[in-house]
C-alpha positions in Angstrom: 22.9 -38.0 -123.4 20.8 -34.8 -123.1 18.4 -34.4 -125.6 17.0 -30.6 -125.9 14.1 -30.0 -128.8 15.9 -26.9 -131.0 13.6 -24.6 -129.4 14.4 -22.6 -126.2 13.4 -25.6 -123.8 12.4 -24.0 -121.0 9.1 -24.2 -119.0 6.6 -21.7 -118.5 4.8 -21.9 -115.6 1.1 -21.3 -115.6 -0.2 -19.6 -111.7 -4.4 -18.8 -112.3 -6.0 -17.7 -108.4 -9.1 -19.3 -108.6 -12.5 -17.7 -107.6 -13.7 -20.8 -105.9 -12.9 -23.1 -102.8 -10.1 -25.7 -103.9 -12.5 -28.4 -103.3 -14.9 -27.1 -106.6 -15.1 -28.6 -109.4 -13.6 -25.5 -111.2 -10.7 -26.7 -108.8 -10.6 -30.2 -109.9 -10.6 -29.3 -113.7 -7.7 -27.0 -113.3 -5.4 -29.1 -111.6 -6.7 -32.4 -114.4 -5.4 -29.7 -116.9 -2.3 -28.9 -115.6 -1.7 -32.8 -114.7 -2.4 -32.8 -118.2 -0.3 -30.6 -119.9 2.6 -31.8 -117.2 1.8 -35.2 -119.1 2.4 -33.6 -122.4 5.6 -32.1 -122.0 6.7 -34.9 -120.3 5.9 -36.5 -123.9 7.1 -34.3 -125.9 10.6 -34.4 -124.3 10.8 -38.3 -125.0 9.9 -37.6 -129.1 12.1 -34.6 -128.3 14.7 -36.7 -127.5 14.2 -39.6 -129.3 14.7 -37.3 -132.8 17.5 -36.7 -131.5 18.7 -40.5 -131.3 16.8 -41.0 -134.8 19.6 -39.0 -136.1 22.1 -40.0 -134.9 21.2 -43.6 -135.8 20.1 -43.3 -139.4 23.5 -41.1 -139.6 25.6 -44.5 -137.5 22.9 -46.1 -140.5 24.7 -44.3 -143.6 28.4 -45.2 -141.5 27.7 -48.4 -142.1 25.9 -48.5 -144.6 29.0 -46.9 -146.7 31.5 -48.9 -144.8 29.5 -52.1 -146.1 30.0 -50.7 -149.8 33.1 -50.5 -149.5 33.8 -53.5 -148.7 31.6 -55.3 -151.7 33.6 -53.0 -154.2 37.2 -54.7 -152.1 35.8 -58.1 -152.3 34.5 -58.0 -156.0 38.2 -56.9 -157.1 39.4 -59.9 -155.5 37.0 -61.8 -157.1 38.2 -64.9 -155.0 34.8 -65.6 -152.5 37.0 -66.9 -150.2 36.9 -65.4 -146.6 38.6 -67.4 -143.9 38.5 -64.2 -141.3 36.1 -66.6 -138.6 36.0 -63.4 -136.4 35.4 -60.2 -138.6 31.9 -63.0 -139.7 31.1 -63.9 -135.8 30.9 -59.9 -135.2 28.9 -58.9 -138.8 26.7 -61.7 -137.7 26.2 -60.0 -133.9 25.9 -57.0 -135.6 23.4 -58.2 -138.7 21.0 -59.3 -135.3 21.3 -56.1 -133.3 20.1 -54.1 -136.5 17.3 -56.6 -136.9 16.4 -55.9 -133.5 16.4 -52.4 -133.1 14.3 -52.2 -136.7 11.8 -54.4 -135.1 11.6 -52.2 -132.3 11.8 -49.5 -134.6 8.3 -50.9 -136.7 6.6 -51.7 -133.6 6.5 -47.7 -131.7 5.5 -47.0 -135.4 3.1 -49.4 -136.0 1.1 -49.0 -133.3 -2.3 -47.4 -133.5 -2.4 -45.8 -129.9 -0.7 -46.6 -127.4 -3.3 -44.6 -125.1 -7.1 -45.3 -123.5 -8.6 -42.4 -124.9 -11.3 -43.4 -121.3 -7.7 -43.5 -119.4 -4.7 -41.8 -120.1 -2.3 -43.2 -117.9 -3.1 -46.7 -118.2 -1.3 -48.4 -121.8 -3.6 -50.4 -123.7 -0.2 -52.5 -125.0 2.5 -53.9 -123.5 5.5 -54.2 -124.8 7.2 -58.3 -125.0 9.7 -56.8 -122.7 7.2 -55.9 -120.1 5.4 -58.8 -120.4 9.3 -61.0 -120.1 10.0 -59.4 -117.3 6.5 -59.8 -115.8 7.4 -63.5 -116.2 10.5 -63.7 -115.1 9.3 -62.3 -111.4 6.0 -64.1 -111.6 8.4 -67.2 -112.3 11.3 -66.3 -109.5 7.6 -65.8 -107.3 6.7 -69.4 -107.7 10.5 -71.2 -107.2 10.2 -68.4 -103.9 7.3 -70.0 -102.9 8.2 -73.7 -103.7 11.0 -73.7 -101.7 9.2 -72.0 -98.2 6.6 -75.3 -98.7 9.6 -77.5 -98.8 10.9 -76.9 -96.2 8.3 -76.4 -94.6 7.0 -80.0 -95.2 10.5 -80.9 -93.5 9.5 -79.1 -90.9 6.4 -81.1 -90.0 8.4 -84.3 -91.0 10.2 -83.3 -88.2 7.7 -82.8 -86.2 5.8 -85.6 -86.8 8.8 -87.5 -86.1 9.4 -85.5 -83.2 5.4 -86.5 -82.0 6.0 -89.9 -82.5 9.2 -90.2 -80.3 7.0 -88.7 -77.2 4.1 -90.9 -77.8 6.0 -93.7 -78.1 8.0 -92.6 -75.1 4.8 -91.7 -72.8 2.8 -95.3 -73.9 4.7 -97.4 -72.3 4.6 -95.4 -68.7 0.3 -94.9 -69.8 0.7 -98.9 -69.9 2.1 -100.2 -66.2 -0.1 -97.6 -63.8 
């Protein structure tokens, strides 16, 4: 999917020679400014892409609303009130669930006051629910792996203790005889 802004969609490269050393404060400021401009360009591209998706989504929603209206009109004309089609009902329930999830996600995007910290714009202040779930899954897997390693080490320890006990019992009679 190509998401392009309505403009030309091209980038401008600016090369400004510095009169001072590359390690000067001016050079560092310039580098940080260029880096920030690049981040803003990426954000702008993501926003344009989001607008493109939202426009297609809006059209899809309008089409579904029209289909829904037609179905309601058809059902009201039938007047039976009995629906014996289970498969379309299950499909409609799944679609409603997905639409509600999308609506919730869009609402949370718009309700976040400022996701980026003003002191450090590269660190997000709010972590999404999916990020937390993913992190939790990774940690759970790590704990499971560590528990498995611990149980293997405990089994190995038991086997070594048994071997040590066997060696000790084998040597014990020879020590007693001398």
